[in-house]
N, C-alpha and C positions, 0 to 999 in steps of 0.2 A: 181456627175452625177445625173441628174434627171431621175426619172423612166419613161419608155416609156408608154404613156397613152394609146395606142393602143394595148398594149399586154395583155394577160389574167390577170385578177385580182389575186393577190397572195391569196385570201381568199378561192379560189377554186370555185367560183360561175359559171365559165365558160364564164362570161360576161367580156367585156373589163374593165380595171381598170378604165377609164374614166366615165364609165356608171355604176360604182358599188361603191367601197369604196373611190375612190376619192371625190365623192360627200360629203361623211361624213368628209373627211379631209379638204374640202374646206368650211365646216361650216353647212352642213344639219345636223340636230338632228336625230340619229338613233331612231327608233321606239320601239325597242326591245333590251334587253340585248344581244341577239344573234347577232344582227346586229352590236351592239358596240363590242362585243368580236372579231368578224371577221374583222371589221375595224381597231381594235388596232392590230391584227396579221398583217394586210396589212400595218399598219403605220410602224411596226418594219421592214416589208420587203422592203418598200420603203424609209426607213430613215427619217420618219416623228416624230421626237423626241417631238416637241411640242403638237402633238396630243395626244400621249402617257400621257404626262404631264397634258394636259387639261382635259383628261377623267379618271384620277386617283383620288380617294377619298383621302381627306386629312388625314384620319385614316389608309391609307395603309402603310405598312412598308417601302415602297421604296420612299414615299413622303417626301420631304424635302422643306423648305422655301427658301432654297439656289438653286434657280432655274438654275443658271449658272453651279454649281456643277453636279446637277441632270441631266440637258441635256448633260453635258459631259460624265456622267456614261452611259446614255442611247446611246449615239453616239458610245461610245468605244465598248459596247456589239454589237451594229449593225455593226459596221466595221469588226468585227472578226467573223460575223455569216452568214451563207448561210441559207436562209429561203426556205425550199424545198416544204413543203405542210402542209395543216391544215385539219385534219379529226374532224368532230363534232361527238361526241359520244352520248350525252344527252343534252337536253335543258329542264330545268324546269322553266316555266314562272310564274310569280307573278306580283301583282299590284305594289308592293314596293321592293321586293326582288326577284331576279332570280339567277339560277345557270346555268352555261354551262360547260360541261365537253368535253375536247378536247384533241387531240393529236397533238403536234406541232414537225413536222418532221424538224429538224434543225442540222446543222453542225457548230461547233465552232473550229475554227483553223483547218479545215479539219478532225475533230473527230465527230462521231455520238453523238450528246448531245439531242437527242430527249426526250420528256417528255409528260406525261399526267398530266393535271391539271383540278381541279373542281374549276372553278372561282364563286366568289360571287360577285354580282352586285346589287346595291341599286339605288333607284330613289332620286335624290337630286335636288331640285329647278325644278322639272319636267323633269329631264334629267338623263339617266342612266349613272352611273360611276362605274368603277372597285373598288371594296373594298379589296378583298383578294383572295387567291388561295391556294389550297392544292394540292400538286403535288408529282409525283414520276417519276423516269426515268426508 
């Protein structure tokens, strides 16, 4: 099922999805690591596994050159997860490295699996990508 573009964006911006994170999912480059982080959360919420893969650094632990298997793993996670809300706790901007601390309120198989993560983003070829995250539940 396609995500309804006229509903509120999952990132919590209070804008419609079509005027918010969908722009990034359709190819616009995020200007900041915060925009990238929010658009990645939305990509999970709307089921856009290709965007998650495209915006993950090759040195990330989840990265694999087997894109079919990787996409299946992401889609399996998405299928079992309800993405309830995103809370931004802290954003530390930088020219080449940035950090976003957030709380993702999610349920996996109807169990609360919310977590807090401090994500590290780096600029690669003038685009922000997700490198790593330290998280707690």
